LUMNU-675383 format. One record per residue (C-alpha): residue number from 1; residue in one letter; x, y, z. Coordinates in Angstrom, 3 decimals, decimal comma, m for minus. Layout:
LUMNU-675383
num:NUM residuo:A u:X v:Y w:Z
...
//
This chain:
LUMNU-675383
num:1 residuo:M u:0,000 v:0,000 w:0,000
num:2 residuo:E u:1,131 v:3,551 w:m0,662
num:3 residuo:T u:2,429 v:5,913 w:1,971
num:4 residuo:V u:m0,153 v:8,267 w:3,480
num:5 residuo:T u:0,901 v:11,882 w:3,955
num:6 residuo:Q u:m0,736 v:15,250 w:4,439
num:7 residuo:R u:0,755 v:17,946 w:2,168
num:8 residuo:S u:1,408 v:21,483 w:3,294
num:9 residuo:A u:0,588 v:24,539 w:1,235
num:10 residuo:S u:3,003 v:25,546 w:m1,519
num:11 residuo:P u:5,820 v:27,735 w:m0,210
num:12 residuo:G u:7,010 v:30,883 w:m1,945
num:13 residuo:E u:10,102 v:31,238 w:m4,085
num:14 residuo:K u:11,916 v:32,839 w:m1,148
num:15 residuo:E u:11,673 v:29,573 w:0,804
num:16 residuo:F u:12,912 v:27,612 w:m2,214
num:17 residuo:K u:15,942 v:29,906 w:m2,405
num:18 residuo:H u:16,589 v:29,156 w:1,255
num:19 residuo:I u:16,900 v:25,405 w:0,674
num:20 residuo:K u:19,101 v:25,948 w:m2,388
num:21 residuo:E u:21,650 v:27,536 w:m0,054
num:22 residuo:K u:22,177 v:24,080 w:1,456
num:23 residuo:F u:23,262 v:22,648 w:m1,922
num:24 residuo:S u:26,539 v:23,120 w:m3,768
num:25 residuo:T u:26,069 v:24,935 w:m7,079
num:26 residuo:F u:29,208 v:23,349 w:m8,505
num:27 residuo:D u:28,456 v:21,170 w:m11,558
num:28 residuo:I u:27,922 v:17,659 w:m10,165
num:29 residuo:R u:28,965 v:16,150 w:m13,501
num:30 residuo:K u:32,442 v:17,538 w:m12,976
num:31 residuo:V u:32,647 v:15,525 w:m9,751
num:32 residuo:Y u:30,612 v:12,376 w:m10,442
num:33 residuo:K u:30,087 v:10,096 w:m13,412
num:34 residuo:F u:26,460 v:8,951 w:m13,643
num:35 residuo:E u:25,934 v:5,294 w:m14,548
num:36 residuo:K u:22,805 v:3,140 w:m14,813
num:37 residuo:L u:19,369 v:3,996 w:m13,485
num:38 residuo:I u:18,594 v:2,013 w:m10,313
num:39 residuo:G u:15,351 v:3,640 w:m9,211
num:40 residuo:G u:12,849 v:6,352 w:m9,975
num:41 residuo:G u:9,463 v:7,878 w:m9,375
num:42 residuo:H u:7,293 v:10,971 w:m9,778
num:43 residuo:F u:9,876 v:13,343 w:m8,275
num:44 residuo:G u:13,016 v:12,148 w:m10,062
num:45 residuo:T u:15,516 v:9,319 w:m10,387
num:46 residuo:V u:18,167 v:7,364 w:m8,490
num:47 residuo:R u:21,333 v:6,497 w:m10,417
num:48 residuo:L u:24,479 v:4,560 w:m9,754
num:49 residuo:A u:27,502 v:6,853 w:m9,847
num:50 residuo:H u:31,189 v:7,164 w:m8,978
num:51 residuo:R u:33,597 v:10,007 w:m8,404
num:52 residuo:L u:35,676 v:10,889 w:m11,441
num:53 residuo:S u:38,698 v:10,771 w:m9,139
num:54 residuo:D u:37,922 v:7,243 w:m7,893
num:55 residuo:P u:35,800 v:4,958 w:m10,145
num:56 residuo:K u:36,017 v:2,041 w:m7,682
num:57 residuo:I u:33,754 v:3,503 w:m4,998
num:58 residuo:K u:30,080 v:3,607 w:m6,017
num:59 residuo:Y u:27,312 v:5,898 w:m4,773
num:60 residuo:A u:23,570 v:6,282 w:m5,219
num:61 residuo:I u:22,572 v:9,761 w:m6,405
num:62 residuo:K u:18,959 v:10,800 w:m5,935
num:63 residuo:S u:18,088 v:13,546 w:m8,438
num:64 residuo:V u:14,888 v:15,380 w:m7,537
num:65 residuo:L u:13,122 v:17,570 w:m10,109
num:66 residuo:R u:12,918 v:21,116 w:m8,754
num:67 residuo:S u:9,631 v:21,657 w:m10,586
num:68 residuo:K u:8,047 v:18,742 w:m8,692
num:69 residuo:I u:8,892 v:19,673 w:m5,106
num:70 residuo:K u:7,244 v:23,047 w:m4,643
num:71 residuo:Q u:4,899 v:21,545 w:m2,043
num:72 residuo:D u:7,648 v:19,561 w:m0,352
num:73 residuo:V u:10,471 v:22,046 w:0,127
num:74 residuo:K u:10,153 v:22,058 w:3,925
num:75 residuo:S u:10,065 v:18,249 w:4,027
num:76 residuo:L u:13,163 v:17,981 w:1,842
num:77 residuo:E u:14,987 v:20,545 w:3,960
num:78 residuo:E u:14,185 v:18,643 w:7,152
num:79 residuo:E u:15,143 v:15,330 w:5,521
num:80 residuo:L u:18,566 v:16,702 w:4,591
num:81 residuo:E u:19,143 v:18,139 w:8,058
num:82 residuo:I u:18,268 v:14,776 w:9,613
num:83 residuo:L u:20,552 v:12,882 w:7,194
num:84 residuo:C u:23,415 v:15,221 w:8,116
num:85 residuo:Q u:22,798 v:14,593 w:11,814
num:86 residuo:V u:22,519 v:10,783 w:11,953
num:87 residuo:D u:25,544 v:8,490 w:12,106
num:88 residuo:H u:24,846 v:4,788 w:12,574
num:89 residuo:P u:25,968 v:1,591 w:10,780
num:90 residuo:N u:22,327 v:0,630 w:10,142
num:91 residuo:I u:21,250 v:3,982 w:8,688
num:92 residuo:I u:22,083 v:4,955 w:5,104
num:93 residuo:K u:24,875 v:7,529 w:4,977
num:94 residuo:F u:24,477 v:10,954 w:3,373
num:95 residuo:H u:27,554 v:12,376 w:1,612
num:96 residuo:E u:26,758 v:15,690 w:m0,105
num:97 residuo:S u:24,245 v:17,589 w:m2,234
num:98 residuo:Y u:24,238 v:19,664 w:m5,413
num:99 residuo:C u:21,815 v:21,958 w:m7,220
num:100 residuo:D u:21,567 v:22,773 w:m10,931
num:101 residuo:Y u:18,965 v:24,516 w:m13,095
num:102 residuo:R u:16,695 v:21,445 w:m13,158
num:103 residuo:Y u:17,555 v:19,056 w:m10,315
num:104 residuo:L u:18,532 v:18,835 w:m6,671
num:105 residuo:H u:21,058 v:15,990 w:m6,357
num:106 residuo:I u:21,548 v:14,064 w:m3,095
num:107 residuo:V u:24,611 v:11,791 w:m2,935
num:108 residuo:M u:24,079 v:8,756 w:m0,708
num:109 residuo:E u:25,807 v:5,564 w:0,334
num:110 residuo:L u:25,060 v:2,745 w:m2,128
num:111 residuo:A u:23,309 v:m0,369 w:m0,790
num:112 residuo:T u:23,261 v:m3,192 w:m3,363
num:113 residuo:G u:21,664 v:m6,067 w:m1,437
num:114 residuo:G u:18,033 v:m5,245 w:m2,214
num:115 residuo:E u:15,037 v:m4,483 w:m0,017
num:116 residuo:L u:14,217 v:m6,335 w:3,175
num:117 residuo:F u:10,727 v:m6,742 w:1,679
num:118 residuo:E u:12,187 v:m8,785 w:m1,186
num:119 residuo:K u:13,994 v:m11,078 w:1,267
num:120 residuo:I u:10,768 v:m11,714 w:3,161
num:121 residuo:V u:8,952 v:m12,586 w:m0,070
num:122 residuo:E u:11,759 v:m14,965 w:m1,094
num:123 residuo:S u:11,858 v:m16,710 w:2,296
num:124 residuo:Q u:8,093 v:m16,455 w:3,019
num:125 residuo:K u:9,083 v:m16,122 w:6,669
num:126 residuo:F u:12,252 v:m16,023 w:8,780
num:127 residuo:T u:13,506 v:m18,309 w:11,500
num:128 residuo:E u:13,385 v:m16,833 w:14,999
num:129 residuo:E u:17,194 v:m16,591 w:14,989
num:130 residuo:K u:17,323 v:m14,644 w:11,721
num:131 residuo:A u:14,419 v:m12,434 w:12,782
num:132 residuo:A u:16,184 v:m11,647 w:16,070
num:133 residuo:L u:19,478 v:m10,743 w:14,361
num:134 residuo:I u:17,827 v:m8,351 w:11,907
num:135 residuo:M u:15,449 v:m6,866 w:14,474
num:136 residuo:E u:18,335 v:m6,124 w:16,859
num:137 residuo:K u:19,947 v:m3,963 w:14,157
num:138 residuo:M u:16,677 v:m2,244 w:13,321
num:139 residuo:L u:16,029 v:m1,460 w:16,986
num:140 residuo:S u:19,558 v:m0,103 w:17,327
num:141 residuo:A u:18,993 v:2,260 w:14,399
num:142 residuo:I u:15,680 v:3,499 w:15,827
num:143 residuo:K u:17,223 v:3,936 w:19,286
num:144 residuo:H u:19,852 v:6,179 w:17,665
num:145 residuo:L u:17,138 v:8,263 w:15,975
num:146 residuo:H u:15,082 v:8,595 w:19,141
num:147 residuo:Q u:18,151 v:9,647 w:21,153
num:148 residuo:L u:18,548 v:12,462 w:18,612
num:149 residuo:A u:14,848 v:13,332 w:19,054
num:150 residuo:I u:13,970 v:12,107 w:15,549
num:151 residuo:C u:10,879 v:10,017 w:14,772
num:152 residuo:H u:11,043 v:8,156 w:11,423
num:153 residuo:R u:7,257 v:7,685 w:10,971
num:154 residuo:D u:7,391 v:5,355 w:7,946
num:155 residuo:L u:9,081 v:2,151 w:9,037
num:156 residuo:K u:8,327 v:m0,769 w:6,715
num:157 residuo:P u:10,356 v:m3,543 w:5,039
num:158 residuo:E u:10,622 v:m1,488 w:1,817
num:159 residuo:N u:12,562 v:1,178 w:3,733
num:160 residuo:F u:15,351 v:m1,157 w:4,828
num:161 residuo:L u:18,054 v:m2,168 w:2,339
num:162 residuo:F u:20,884 v:m4,673 w:2,640
num:163 residuo:A u:24,363 v:m3,228 w:2,120
num:164 residuo:D u:25,322 v:m6,071 w:m0,237
num:165 residuo:N u:24,420 v:m9,661 w:m1,114
num:166 residuo:S u:26,671 v:m11,347 w:1,448
num:167 residuo:P u:25,028 v:m13,669 w:4,036
num:168 residuo:H u:25,743 v:m11,301 w:6,941
num:169 residuo:A u:25,257 v:m7,964 w:5,182
num:170 residuo:E u:24,362 v:m4,938 w:7,279
num:171 residuo:I u:20,836 v:m3,606 w:7,003
num:172 residuo:K u:20,337 v:0,092 w:6,227
num:173 residuo:L u:17,363 v:2,296 w:7,083
num:174 residuo:I u:16,440 v:4,719 w:4,269
num:175 residuo:D u:13,842 v:7,345 w:3,307
num:176 residuo:F u:13,554 v:10,110 w:5,895
num:177 residuo:G u:11,000 v:12,066 w:3,872
num:178 residuo:L u:8,341 v:11,747 w:6,596
num:179 residuo:S u:10,705 v:11,955 w:9,576
num:180 residuo:K u:10,149 v:14,637 w:12,202
num:181 residuo:R u:12,017 v:16,095 w:15,144
num:182 residuo:F u:10,413 v:16,268 w:18,564
num:183 residuo:G u:11,524 v:17,547 w:21,962
num:184 residuo:T u:11,907 v:20,745 w:23,964
num:185 residuo:F u:11,293 v:23,235 w:21,167
num:186 residuo:N u:8,923 v:20,986 w:19,272
num:187 residuo:S u:6,386 v:19,245 w:21,529
num:188 residuo:N u:6,897 v:15,525 w:22,101
num:189 residuo:K u:3,441 v:15,026 w:20,643
num:190 residuo:L u:3,090 v:14,812 w:16,850
num:191 residuo:S u:m0,197 v:15,215 w:14,980
num:192 residuo:T u:0,303 v:14,835 w:11,200
num:193 residuo:I u:m1,212 v:11,598 w:9,874
num:194 residuo:V u:1,586 v:9,961 w:7,876
num:195 residuo:G u:2,924 v:6,468 w:7,238
num:196 residuo:T u:1,958 v:3,313 w:5,372
num:197 residuo:P u:m1,405 v:1,696 w:6,333
num:198 residuo:Y u:m0,226 v:m1,797 w:7,368
num:199 residuo:Y u:2,352 v:m0,294 w:9,729
num:200 residuo:I u:0,636 v:2,812 w:11,155
num:201 residuo:A u:0,020 v:2,867 w:14,910
num:202 residuo:P u:m3,580 v:3,628 w:16,007
num:203 residuo:E u:m2,405 v:6,804 w:17,795
num:204 residuo:V u:m1,160 v:8,203 w:14,475
num:205 residuo:L u:m4,622 v:7,848 w:12,938
num:206 residuo:K u:m6,028 v:9,703 w:15,962
num:207 residuo:G u:m3,625 v:12,585 w:15,304
num:208 residuo:S u:m1,848 v:12,533 w:18,670
num:209 residuo:Y u:1,254 v:10,362 w:19,045
num:210 residuo:D u:4,944 v:10,287 w:19,917
num:211 residuo:K u:8,136 v:8,406 w:18,975
num:212 residuo:S u:6,660 v:5,090 w:20,131
num:213 residuo:C u:4,763 v:4,908 w:16,820
num:214 residuo:D u:8,096 v:3,667 w:15,395
num:215 residuo:I u:8,135 v:0,810 w:17,904
num:216 residuo:W u:4,617 v:m0,208 w:16,847
num:217 residuo:S u:5,787 v:m0,347 w:13,218
num:218 residuo:L u:8,763 v:m2,510 w:14,168
num:219 residuo:G u:6,372 v:m4,838 w:15,979
num:220 residuo:I u:4,353 v:m5,244 w:12,787
num:221 residuo:I u:7,553 v:m5,979 w:10,861
num:222 residuo:L u:8,598 v:m8,577 w:13,430
num:223 residuo:Y u:5,189 v:m10,259 w:13,142
num:224 residuo:I u:5,659 v:m10,439 w:9,358
num:225 residuo:F u:9,167 v:m11,870 w:9,830
num:226 residuo:L u:7,796 v:m14,773 w:11,842
num:227 residuo:C u:4,432 v:m15,376 w:10,173
num:228 residuo:G u:4,944 v:m14,282 w:6,574
num:229 residuo:Y u:1,896 v:m11,989 w:6,543
num:230 residuo:P u:0,756 v:m8,829 w:8,380
num:231 residuo:P u:m1,384 v:m9,040 w:11,551
num:232 residuo:F u:m3,997 v:m6,647 w:10,163
num:233 residuo:E u:m5,412 v:m7,063 w:6,678
num:234 residuo:G u:m7,295 v:m4,849 w:4,239
num:235 residuo:D u:m7,829 v:m4,279 w:0,528
num:236 residuo:N u:m7,498 v:m0,483 w:0,674
num:237 residuo:S u:m6,070 v:2,252 w:2,907
num:238 residuo:K u:m9,359 v:2,883 w:4,741
//
């Protein structure tokens, strides 16, 4: 099922100029060589790339169309600030960002092992030992976020990638587009209804929740690990 999110009103050009200040205006193609397309969607593409100075090390570059993000400038700004703040072996690493006349480019660590979702489908379900090993890493990543007063708000198997195809590859949390800070200057309580239906905590749907909504989502994922199907079913978001 698709992610649920409430959109804010379109910001003015002044606000867009503000986020551009966070991007390098140097020509990214003079730093990186773009390779094959590895992902894409309504807002842009994700391509394999390497530095011109070192072809051996690969990166994933997310190129977002500037014309498509007028309603999401604040979300993108917060996502970048969060990516710059986090530092954990089970969270995808942000490297740098660039801006040109058409795209905003975000250079990320490359994870080549595929989605956790795909592994679940292949295996149908995990053994308790395998589930425990993966869940320990996922919990560690979320603990790191919560210690930084960051709530992810869209935890699901599709948002965890394996670093590579080795048997003991690290798992990496991705996609901080719906993440939100909480704490002293921003009340511990959150109210925006966001997430993906199978994994949303009931408190989120009520519009009053806190960081523990992430723990609920991990509980759903653990259930799927062990049973091979979600605990709550439905044919549509409602």
